[in-house]
C-alpha positions in Angstrom: 0.0 0.0 0.0 1.5 3.3 -1.1 2.0 6.0 1.6 1.5 3.8 4.6 4.0 4.6 7.3 5.9 1.9 9.2 4.8 0.6 12.5 4.9 3.0 15.4 5.3 2.4 19.2 4.7 5.0 21.9 2.0 7.6 22.3 0.4 9.5 19.4 -1.9 12.5 19.2 -4.7 10.8 17.4 -6.7 7.8 18.7 -7.3 4.6 16.8 -11.0 5.5 16.7 -10.3 8.8 15.0 -7.9 7.1 12.5 -10.5 4.4 11.6 -13.2 7.1 11.2 -10.9 9.2 9.0 -10.1 6.2 6.7 -13.8 5.4 6.4 -14.5 9.1 5.6 -11.9 9.0 2.9 -13.6 5.9 1.4 -17.0 4.7 2.6 -16.6 1.4 0.8 -13.3 0.5 2.4 -12.7 -3.1 3.6 -11.8 -3.8 7.2 -8.5 -5.4 5.9 -7.6 -2.1 4.3 -8.5 0.0 7.3 -6.4 -2.3 9.4 -3.4 -1.9 7.1 -3.7 1.8 6.9 -4.1 2.3 10.6 -1.6 -0.3 11.6 -4.2 -2.2 13.6 -5.4 -5.8 13.5 -8.6 -6.6 11.7 -10.1 -7.6 15.0 -9.3 -4.3 16.6 -10.8 -2.4 13.6 -14.0 -4.5 14.0 -14.2 -3.6 17.7 -13.7 0.1 16.9 -16.4 0.0 14.2 -18.7 -1.7 16.6 -18.0 1.1 19.2 -18.6 3.8 16.7 -21.8 2.2 15.5 -23.1 1.6 19.0 -22.7 5.3 19.9 -24.3 6.5 16.7 -21.2 7.9 15.0 -21.3 5.4 12.2 -23.7 3.0 10.4 -23.4 0.6 7.5 -25.5 -1.1 4.9 -24.6 -4.2 3.0 -24.3 -4.1 -0.8 -23.6 -7.7 -1.8 -20.4 -8.6 0.1 -19.4 -5.0 0.6 -20.2 -2.7 3.5 -21.0 0.9 2.7 -20.4 3.1 5.8 -22.1 6.3 6.7 -20.7 8.8 9.2 -23.0 11.1 11.2 -21.1 14.4 10.6 -23.2 16.4 13.1 -22.7 14.0 16.0 -20.6 15.8 18.7 -17.4 14.4 20.1 -17.6 12.6 23.4 -15.0 14.3 25.6 -16.2 17.3 27.6 -13.2 19.4 26.5 -14.6 19.2 22.9 -18.2 19.8 23.9 -20.2 20.9 20.9 -17.5 20.1 18.3 -19.0 17.9 15.5 -17.2 14.9 14.0 -17.1 16.7 10.7 -14.7 19.3 12.2 -12.3 16.6 13.4 -12.5 14.8 10.0 -11.8 18.0 8.1 -8.6 18.4 10.1 -7.5 14.8 9.5 -8.4 14.7 5.8 -7.6 18.2 4.5 -4.1 17.6 3.4 -4.1 13.8 2.9 -3.3 14.1 -0.8 -0.4 16.5 -0.2 1.1 14.2 2.5 1.1 11.2 0.1 2.8 13.2 -2.6 5.3 15.2 -0.4 7.0 13.4 2.5 7.6 15.6 5.6 11.1 16.7 6.0 12.9 15.4 9.1 
């Protein structure tokens, strides 16, 4: 997969739930296997995260043959009190705004 970073250990700024949601926002027909590869998670972990997001109403899916088509609820607000009132759409716009630029231009170290 092009543009996928190597494994990472230690803390990060973005949670796995946010990463999974961003991948789905980028492609609503994405397979769990591809989400797992892109987020550097197991397929089982991705399945649990999707179940969490669906249970709390952030995400839903419909079946089209063997494919899931995901739908994100963009107006649903984030859970933490520090982000009270901030919709999921705002978070996703930050995570996805420069995705194409990052794939084309690696960050200087």
